[in-house]
Every structure is written in C-alpha cells, then in structure tokens.
C-alpha positions as CSV (number, residue, x, y, z in Angstrom):
1,X,67.8,133.6,64.3
2,X,66.0,135.7,66.4
3,X,65.2,135.9,70.1
4,X,61.5,134.7,70.6
5,X,60.2,134.8,74.0
6,X,58.9,138.0,75.3
7,X,60.1,139.8,78.6
8,X,62.9,138.0,80.7
9,X,62.3,134.6,79.4
10,X,63.0,133.3,75.9
11,X,64.1,130.7,73.9
12,X,67.0,131.0,71.0
13,X,66.3,128.6,68.3
14,X,70.0,127.0,67.1
15,X,69.6,123.7,65.0
16,X,72.4,121.2,64.9
17,X,72.2,118.6,62.3
18,X,75.3,116.2,62.9
19,X,76.3,112.5,62.5
20,X,75.9,110.7,65.9
21,X,79.2,109.8,67.5
22,X,78.2,109.7,71.0
23,X,77.4,113.7,71.5
24,X,74.5,115.5,72.8
25,X,76.3,118.7,73.3
26,X,78.3,120.9,71.5
27,X,80.6,123.6,72.1
28,X,80.8,126.9,70.3
29,X,84.5,126.1,69.7
30,X,83.8,122.8,67.9
31,X,80.8,124.6,66.1
32,X,82.9,127.2,64.7
33,X,85.7,124.5,63.2
34,X,82.9,123.0,61.1
35,X,81.6,125.8,59.4
36,X,80.9,125.2,56.0
37,X,83.8,126.3,53.1
38,X,86.8,125.9,56.1
39,X,89.3,123.4,55.5
40,X,87.6,121.0,58.3
41,X,84.6,120.8,56.5
42,X,86.2,120.2,53.3
43,X,88.9,117.7,54.3
44,X,86.1,115.3,55.6
45,X,82.6,115.4,54.9
46,X,81.7,112.7,57.3
47,X,82.6,115.1,60.3
48,X,79.7,116.0,62.6
49,X,78.1,119.3,61.3
50,X,77.0,121.7,63.9
51,X,74.9,124.6,62.5
52,X,74.5,127.8,64.5
53,X,72.2,130.9,63.8
54,X,72.4,131.6,60.0
55,X,74.6,128.4,59.1
56,X,71.5,126.4,56.9
57,X,73.3,123.6,55.3
58,X,75.2,120.6,55.9
59,X,76.7,117.7,54.2
60,X,77.7,114.4,55.3
61,X,78.2,110.6,54.5
62,X,76.5,109.5,57.3
63,X,72.5,108.9,57.1
64,X,72.0,109.5,60.5
65,X,71.4,113.4,61.9
66,X,70.4,114.7,65.0
67,X,68.3,118.3,65.4
68,X,69.6,120.1,68.5
69,X,67.9,123.2,69.9
70,X,69.6,125.7,72.7
71,X,67.4,127.4,75.3
72,X,68.5,130.3,77.5
73,X,67.2,132.5,79.7
74,X,64.2,131.8,82.2
75,X,62.2,128.8,80.2
76,X,60.6,127.0,83.3
77,X,57.0,126.3,83.2
78,X,57.6,126.1,78.8
79,X,56.4,123.7,76.6
80,X,57.7,123.4,73.0
81,X,56.1,120.9,71.0
82,X,58.3,120.6,67.6
83,X,56.4,119.0,64.3
84,X,59.6,118.3,61.9
85,X,59.5,117.5,58.3
86,X,62.6,115.8,57.1
87,X,62.1,116.0,53.7
88,X,62.2,112.8,52.9
89,X,58.2,112.4,53.3
90,X,59.1,111.6,56.8
91,X,57.5,113.4,60.1
92,X,58.1,113.3,63.6
93,X,56.8,115.5,66.9
94,X,59.0,116.2,69.8
95,X,58.4,117.9,73.3
96,X,60.4,120.1,75.1
97,X,59.2,120.6,78.7
98,X,61.2,123.2,80.7
99,X,64.1,123.2,78.5
100,X,67.3,124.0,80.7
101,X,70.0,126.7,79.5
102,X,72.5,124.5,76.5
103,X,71.9,122.4,73.8
104,X,69.4,119.5,74.0
105,X,68.9,116.9,71.0
106,X,65.5,116.9,70.3
107,X,65.0,114.3,67.5
108,X,67.0,112.3,65.4
109,X,66.8,110.7,62.1
110,X,68.3,108.0,59.8
111,X,67.3,108.8,55.4
112,X,67.9,106.1,52.9
113,X,71.4,105.8,52.0
114,X,71.0,107.3,48.2
115,X,72.7,110.3,48.0
116,X,70.2,113.5,47.9
117,X,69.6,116.8,49.4
118,X,67.0,117.0,51.7
119,X,65.0,119.9,53.4
120,X,64.2,120.0,57.0
121,X,61.5,122.0,58.5
122,X,60.5,122.7,61.9
123,X,57.5,124.6,63.3
124,X,56.0,124.2,66.8
125,X,53.5,124.7,69.2
126,X,54.7,126.5,72.8
127,X,52.7,126.9,76.1
128,X,53.3,128.8,79.1
129,X,54.0,132.2,78.0
130,X,56.8,131.2,75.3
131,X,56.9,132.0,71.5
132,X,59.2,130.0,69.2
133,X,60.3,130.9,65.2
134,X,60.4,128.4,62.8
135,X,63.2,127.1,61.0
136,X,64.3,125.6,57.9
137,X,67.5,123.5,57.3
138,X,68.9,121.8,54.4
139,X,71.1,118.3,54.7
140,X,72.8,117.1,52.1
141,X,74.2,113.0,52.3
142,X,76.9,112.6,50.0
143,X,78.7,109.4,48.8
144,X,81.1,107.8,51.0
145,X,84.4,108.5,50.3
146,X,86.2,105.8,48.0
147,X,87.6,103.1,49.6
148,X,91.2,103.6,50.8
149,X,94.0,101.0,49.2
150,X,96.4,101.1,51.8
151,X,100.2,100.2,51.4
152,X,100.9,96.4,52.1
153,X,103.8,94.4,52.5
154,X,104.4,91.9,49.6
155,X,106.8,89.5,48.1
156,X,107.6,88.5,45.0
157,X,110.0,85.7,43.4
158,X,111.5,84.6,40.0
159,X,112.4,80.9,39.6
160,X,115.2,80.0,36.8
161,X,115.6,77.1,35.0
162,X,119.2,78.0,33.6
163,X,118.9,74.8,31.0
164,X,115.6,75.5,29.7
165,X,117.0,75.2,26.1
166,X,119.3,73.0,24.5
167,X,123.0,74.1,25.2
168,X,124.9,75.4,22.4
169,X,128.6,73.9,22.6
170,X,127.6,72.8,26.0
171,X,126.6,75.9,26.9
172,X,123.0,77.1,28.0
173,X,122.5,80.9,26.5
174,X,118.6,81.2,27.0
175,X,117.4,79.5,29.7
176,X,114.0,79.8,31.5
177,X,112.0,81.9,34.2
178,X,108.9,81.4,36.6
179,X,107.1,83.5,38.7
180,X,105.6,83.9,42.1
181,X,103.6,86.6,44.4
182,X,102.4,86.3,47.6
183,X,99.1,86.6,48.7
184,X,97.0,89.1,51.7
185,X,96.2,85.2,53.1
186,X,100.0,84.9,53.4
187,X,99.8,81.9,50.7
188,X,101.4,82.5,47.1
189,X,100.1,82.0,43.8
190,X,103.1,81.0,41.2
191,X,103.2,79.2,38.0
192,X,104.9,79.7,34.6
193,X,104.5,79.5,30.9
194,X,106.5,76.6,29.6
195,X,106.5,77.1,26.2
196,X,104.0,76.1,22.9
197,X,101.6,73.4,23.3
198,X,98.9,72.4,21.1
199,X,98.1,74.7,18.7
200,X,100.7,77.0,19.8
201,X,98.7,77.9,22.8
202,X,101.1,78.3,25.9
203,X,101.8,75.8,28.5
204,X,101.2,78.0,31.3
205,X,100.2,76.3,34.8
206,X,99.8,78.3,37.8
207,X,98.6,77.3,41.4
208,X,98.2,78.2,45.0
209,X,100.0,77.3,48.1
210,X,102.4,77.8,50.9
211,X,106.0,79.4,50.5
212,X,107.2,75.8,50.8
213,X,104.8,74.3,48.7
214,X,105.7,76.9,46.1
215,X,109.2,76.0,46.5
216,X,108.3,71.9,45.7
217,X,106.4,72.6,42.9
218,X,109.5,74.2,41.1
219,X,111.8,71.6,42.4
220,X,109.9,68.8,41.8
221,X,108.6,67.2,38.5
222,X,105.1,69.1,37.8
223,X,103.0,70.6,35.3
224,X,104.9,71.1,32.0
225,X,108.5,70.7,33.6
226,X,110.5,68.3,34.9
227,X,112.3,67.2,38.1
228,X,115.4,69.8,39.0
229,X,114.3,71.3,35.9
230,X,114.1,74.6,38.1
231,X,117.4,75.2,39.8
232,X,117.4,78.7,41.4
233,X,115.4,81.6,42.8
234,X,115.4,85.1,43.9
235,X,112.7,87.1,45.9
236,X,112.1,90.8,46.7
237,X,110.0,92.3,49.5
238,X,108.0,95.6,48.3
239,X,104.9,97.5,49.5
240,X,102.1,96.8,47.2
241,X,98.3,96.7,47.8
242,X,95.3,94.7,47.2
243,X,94.5,96.4,43.9
244,X,97.9,95.3,42.2
245,X,97.6,91.8,44.0
246,X,94.0,91.4,42.0
247,X,95.7,92.7,38.7
248,X,98.3,90.3,38.9
249,X,96.1,87.4,39.5
250,X,94.1,88.9,36.1
251,X,97.0,88.8,34.3
252,X,97.7,85.3,35.0
253,X,94.5,84.3,33.9
254,X,94.6,86.5,30.6
255,X,98.2,84.6,29.8
256,X,96.4,81.3,30.5
257,X,95.0,80.5,26.9
258,X,97.2,82.8,25.5
259,X,99.2,81.9,22.2
260,X,102.6,81.7,23.0
261,X,105.4,83.7,20.1
262,X,108.7,85.9,21.3
263,X,108.9,88.1,22.3
264,X,106.3,89.3,24.0
265,X,104.4,86.0,25.2
266,X,107.2,84.2,25.9
267,X,108.2,83.0,29.7
268,X,110.3,85.9,30.1
269,X,107.4,88.0,29.1
270,X,105.1,86.3,31.5
271,X,106.9,86.8,34.6
272,X,107.5,90.9,33.7
273,X,103.8,91.2,33.1
274,X,102.8,89.6,36.1
275,X,104.9,90.7,38.2
276,X,104.8,94.6,37.3
277,X,100.6,94.0,37.5
278,X,101.8,93.0,41.0
279,X,103.5,96.5,41.9
280,X,107.2,95.0,40.7
281,X,109.2,98.5,39.8
282,X,112.4,98.9,38.2
283,X,112.5,95.1,36.2
284,X,114.7,94.7,33.2
285,X,112.9,95.1,30.1
286,X,111.3,91.7,28.8
287,X,112.2,92.7,25.1
288,X,115.0,94.8,25.2
289,X,118.1,93.5,23.2
290,X,120.2,93.6,26.5
291,X,118.3,91.0,28.0
292,X,116.1,89.1,25.3
293,X,116.6,86.3,24.1
294,X,118.4,85.2,27.5
295,X,116.0,84.5,30.3
296,X,119.1,83.8,32.2
297,X,120.7,86.9,31.7
298,X,117.3,88.4,32.8
299,X,117.2,87.0,35.6
300,X,120.7,87.9,36.3
301,X,120.0,91.6,36.5
302,X,116.4,91.3,38.7
303,X,118.6,93.5,41.6
304,X,117.6,96.6,39.8
305,X,113.9,95.9,40.8
306,X,115.4,94.9,44.3
307,X,115.6,91.1,44.2
308,X,118.5,89.6,46.4
309,X,121.2,86.9,45.6
310,X,120.1,83.7,44.0
311,X,118.6,80.5,46.0
312,X,119.0,76.9,45.3
313,X,116.3,75.1,45.3
C-alpha cells in the first residue's frame, strides 16, 4: 500500500479481516504468523486472519469478520468516511475522526453461512487535508472442519449359556452366547440371537437398561430363554467412538429380522458382528474351525480381545 497523506501527516491503510475473538488490536508478530501459505494458516483455517499491506486474501470457517486500518503520523483534524461493499450485496459506512496511531477496527460484518468467496471493496472520502487510497481484499468462507470423533471409554460383555444345545454323552459341546455394550449415557444395550423361529427368522431380542438390569435380563427368564439359561459372562474395557457405538446399534437392528443359519447368522456371529462394530478388536473368528460350531469354545478364547475372567451371573 502507499503512504496516502501529504506533508507530515499520513494514513497508511492496512486491512485486517479477522474472526471475532475479543481482540481489537493486532501485533506485527501475530500478523506475520498467519500469512497465507504458512503452517499456521493451513493447520486451522478458523484462526484469525490478519492481512497486512500486499496480503489481500484470507479464509476462515467463521462467517463474521472485522475490517481494521492503521493510522500513522499526525492525523489530527482528519476525518475519514469509509464506504464499504462486502461483496454479498450488503454495504455499510464507517467514520474515523482524528484516528490515533495504531490499529483500529472500523467495521464488522457477518456473512451467510454458505461457503463462498467475497470481494470486499473499501473507498472513502477524507477531510482535513488528508488523502486515502481505496483497497480491495478477498474473504473466503470455507466449510467448517468435520466434527471430531474423539475416543471414549466403553465396555463390552459376552454372556455364555453352556447348555445351550442338548448335551452329547452328558457333555455340552456347543453352548450359546449373547452380547452387551455400554452406551455413552452409561446405560447398556444387550441381547442375543436365540436360534431360528417362525419361518426361520432368528429369535433375536435386545433391550436397554442399567448394568444390573442387563445382568438380571440374562440371569432371569426372559424373551426366548429360560431361567438360569445363561450362567457366566466376561467383560472388556476399551476405547471406542460415538460413531462405532452407532454402528453397533445399526448392526443389532439389521440382525433382528434376519434369517437364521449357521455359520454366519447364528448366535456366535451376531455377538461377533455387534461387538466388532462397537470397536472390539482381535475377537476370535466366528467361523473358524477352531471356534465354530462351539460358542463355548469361542467364549473361552475371548482373552485375545481383552476380556477378563468369567464371572457367575
């Protein structure tokens, strides 16, 4: 930009488009740290943009910007009337009277939230023997960063009914399993695929409740299972995300009306699919010859996925 006042008094027009952050002044150091193309600018487009001299473009996810100028030299008795066109069909006017040296916010504007590129034009009428130079800058409103999906603590449990299948020679070699996972609220979603029902649609049930209500639901007689049918359970604590928890719920709903067949759509596979969606890693394979067709054997090898010792219901 050019010095714009003759003799001993001048006004150096410097433009700053910045997010509102409770600041009306800008230091040279802060302006330099936000130059387009620097790591700081690329790392966070929502950081305030401070444009100086020949820097004429800034982008942000915040639709509210401020426009600042800096007066230098003796500007006493000077008045500057700025006519501002914001590039979105809106305009405004701002007046500076005897501006002191340094930065001064002269205007603020909030754009519609739709991402776009706006050309901001500033012209003005000075008085008191001053002159000024019109300027043009560009503001780019960008999409907000995608929401962060932070890791959160979660818990998952597997419930075992060791006599889920009629014993062979006095010993059950198969068994049966059900599932449960913790919700962000602290409640649990839990249930099981209890085998084929009408037209071979799986007899899947599920419910939501406290941890104790979940234990009671497996311990007591319930939908599709008898009293003391389930005997033990194991639980694991893990890091998951809200997205993964949603995927687990979607998996439950999908399997609720599926046809029952083995392997792949039996009790073991349902537990595997639900807990894998929840974020449990290193679960034993639900179709491997090492663990199928015995949910009891699968239950006994859950330590690979971080599950603790079995507890009695």
